[in-house]
Every structure is written in structure tokens, then in C-alpha cells.
N, C-alpha and C positions, 0 to 999 in steps of 0.2 A: 597914682589916681588919688587925688585929693579927695577927703571925706565931706559930704554935705554939711551945710549948716545943721540941719535937723540931727545927722549921725554924730557929729561933734557934741551936741548938746547931749544927746544919749549916752555917749562916752563918758564925757563929765559927770553926769547921774550915777553912773555906774561906778565910778571911781570915789565919787562921794560916800555912796552907799558903802562899797569896800571898805575905805578908811571908817566909816562910822560901825561897821559891823564888826570888824577886825583889825584894828590899828597896827598891831604887832607885824600881823602877816603883811599888810601892806608897805608897811616900812621896810620889809625885808625884799620883799618884790622891787621896791624904790631903787636898793641900795646896788642892785647887780641887772645890768642891763644887758639887751641881747647884744651886743658887740663884745662883752665879756665872757657872756657864756659860748658863743660861737668860738672865739679865738681859743678859749680853754679847751672844748672839745676838739680843735684841729690839733692843739700842743697834745694833748693827750693819744689822740692818733699817730701823731709823728711818733712819740714815746712808745708807743706798741708797735709802730713798723720796727722801729730799732730792734726791739725786743726781740719780734719775729726773725728780723735779720740775724741776731746772734742766736737763736735756736735753731735756725738752720744751717748756719756754719757749724754750730757744737755738733749738731746732728751728724752733719757729712766728716767733722774730725773724728767723733767718736766711732763712726758707721752705725750708728743706731737710726734706723730709718724713720722711724716713727715720730721722731724728736724734730726730724728735719720737715716732715708733713706737717705737724703741729706748728713749727714754724712758720711755713709757707701758709699755711690756713690763716694764722694771726696775722701774718702781714698784709692777705688779701683783703681780711676783716678790715683791719685800720686804714689801708688804701682807699676801701669803699665807705669808710666811715668819715674821713677826712673829706674826700670829694662831694660826698652831699652836705655836709658841712658848710664847706667853702661854698657852695653853688646857692643853698637856700639863705645862708647867713648875710647881715649886711656888709661884713668884711668882704665877701667877694663881689666880681663884677656886676652890674645892677644889670636889670632886665635889657633884653635886644631890642632894639628900634627896629621894628616891621613897617613894610611900607604900608600895610592895612593888616589889620587883626585877624588870624585866620579862627575859625571854631574848629575844634577837633573834633571829629567824629570819632567814635565807637562803633565797634562791631552792629551793636544793635540799630545805631543810628542809620546807618550805611544798608544793612538789611531792609530797614521800613522804607529808607528811599527808593530801594530796588522795587520792594513791593508795591509803592506806590505808583510807580512809573509803570510798571507793568500792569498795573490796574488802569491807568490813565489811556496805554496803548490799547488796551482791550476793548475800552470803553469806547475808543475812538474808531473801531473800525467796523 
């Protein structure tokens, strides 16, 4: 969803204010893009996953169970990190195209809807 003209102007003003306030920080942010950050995070997660496999296998070979458990936990954590980085980052697939955007309702919203329905039914009787 593109930004409106007003939002684009506000964003440009904030960028100019950032450059004026702290040019060193702004230039550091300019050099690293979101693609680079996401790619680096996925690569680190893959390297951690491989290290977890090595720990798991090492624990099995030496028959030290806690090393294998730690290796498995490292693998699990790195897999979750890689999947979340891939899905949220721009390197992953784009947003799904749904026929109609659905509004996610939480537990409180559903309870409120049920309460409202019951009140309407009781007042109608």
C-alpha cells in the first residue's frame, strides 16, 4: 500500500531532521539496507543450524546426552529465526493476494460480538 502525499512529506521531513540532528548516524543507516540485514540474519541462522547439527552428532558419538539436547535446541532456535526473518524480510515472498482483506478478530473482539448479539436478541424478545 503506497503512502499518501501527506505521509510522504512527513517522512521526508523526518529524514531531513534526522540528517540535520545526527548526520553520522543517518549515513550509517543509509549504508545498510533491510535486504542486507535480512540476508545476514538468514545466513547466521543457517550457520547456527549447521553448528547445532554438529553438536547433535557430536553428542551422539560421544554419548553425552546434554550436548545432543543443546545441539537440538540450537537447531530449533536457528530454524525459527531463519523462517521468521525470511517471512518478514523483503527477501521472502511478497504478501499474499487475498480476494477480500479479512479482519483478524481476537478473543476479546469475538466475546464482545457475542455479548452484543445476546443483548440484541434479549431486547428483541
